[in-house]
C-alpha angles and dihedrals in degrees: 000000000000089000090055093048091048092053089050091051094047092051092046096090089058095064099080089053090060090054096049125010119239092008125112129189110210121222091222088072089062128068107257117231137147120291094248118088101184115127094240097048104032116124107219096171110099092192088082093065111117122227112201127192119217109276100187136037125270093251093053091046092051092054089056093059126090117245095265094048091044090055090050090047094053093050093062130086124252095265091045091050090054093048089047091053093048092052093047094052092043090056089048092050089049093054093043089060110107093220095055093047094048090050094047090048092052089049093051092045092053093048092053092051089054090051093049091051089052093053102266117199132200116249092241091056089051092050093048091049092052093047089050091050089050091053092052093055109103122240115263114265133214095283090057094059114127092001122137095243110026098169091052090056091049129187126344118272117255112275109246096190090246097113131094122261126254093263089052094053089048089055090050092050090051090050091050090050093050092050089048092056093042090057090050090052093047101044111016106033095063088056090064091069087074090066096050114124125187115254116252116192114229115267132221089273088068107051097156121088120196125196124200133191124220131181096197099263097323123122113247132162092230092055092087093055117111124189124205125199130176140161116241092219092057094058110106126239097014123137123208090261092051091048092052089049090051091050090052093048094053092050116177093010091076120092108206095193094059100022089234128143114206128191138164141193136196103155097111129061099244134051090233091059093047089048092051092049092054092048090053089047091054091050090052091050094049090046092052091044092055091048107112095197092089122011097180089229090143091058116083125220117268113203098159090118090065117082110191116218120225116249111219111212124201111250113255094220088060092061114115108249125176092251091053091047091053091047091054093048092052090049091052092049092050094050091052091050094053092048091052090052092053090053091053095048093044095240093121110097114229108209094192094055091050093052091050091050091051093052092049092051096052114103118246115227114221120216117252130202118225135172118259118247091240092051092238115127127320131292123222114216115215124214091253093056099258120128125222127183 
């Protein structure tokens, strides 16, 4: 017991250094008294404090220190080293006193008796009991998945066959979803009318038209694609020669039937990057088209990439005019009159009457009874020539 107390007392000066680095609180700044603080044993007389002068040299004292205390000792100045050695030897002298050791032993013996009376347990027994309690905890069940404390929730309760089936829960989920969207339609959709702005078609100052593709929140490789269209006649400050040069520069991206240049980009990960690239490309084309160094006048237009589609027009003589409408009505009336005359004269062939006459004229075969070849029973001959017993 005395050895443990001596180690604690020797390590006590190191505690302030853990609180603040490179700072030491000297024991001489504090009133010296015995370790015990009980009212009956407390020593309130400071005159009993022992002041000890250094008994050994600094080199011998440094060899007595542990590595951590030695590093702290070497970081101090000469005066601080002397004060450190005095405090250290003073603590050693105080613990080597027989009176202090007997008093401390009595104090620790009384403390141990109090712990034993209160049901003191060894640390190993406490650890073993906690490990056993952890093993008895049931594994977390399905209801504890993704919860903060899965082991506290524990296993799922036993199913009592009083719950809905999977299809029943699916129907409930569908009803909840429908009610959710119904609330959105009733309460949130009308608020969108406050953000309605009238449509204004783009003017001549905005000749570029960009088209984007959205899949309503779903990730798709084609969502980053941006398409650019513009008319060459809408571009500002272009002469006829510069416009012709621009058409030759864009090549197959030009549609001569509509005078539209169409380009697209999907090289980058976002729509904004692809749009910026197309905008820079148009600026480059305009800069090259306005360059008077080479006007490309010696290069002819090449529109072989464009296949014009034939436009079929409705024949003019097929149009419904009042005269043609009157002619069609007269023709229908004449056809109905001729058919009525054939019915009256009996010249109209009635297909249903002919079929009925043919059925009536067909002969009907009567069943006959003949003896069987084996002589057992009789055989009934049907009209189609099949026999049945």
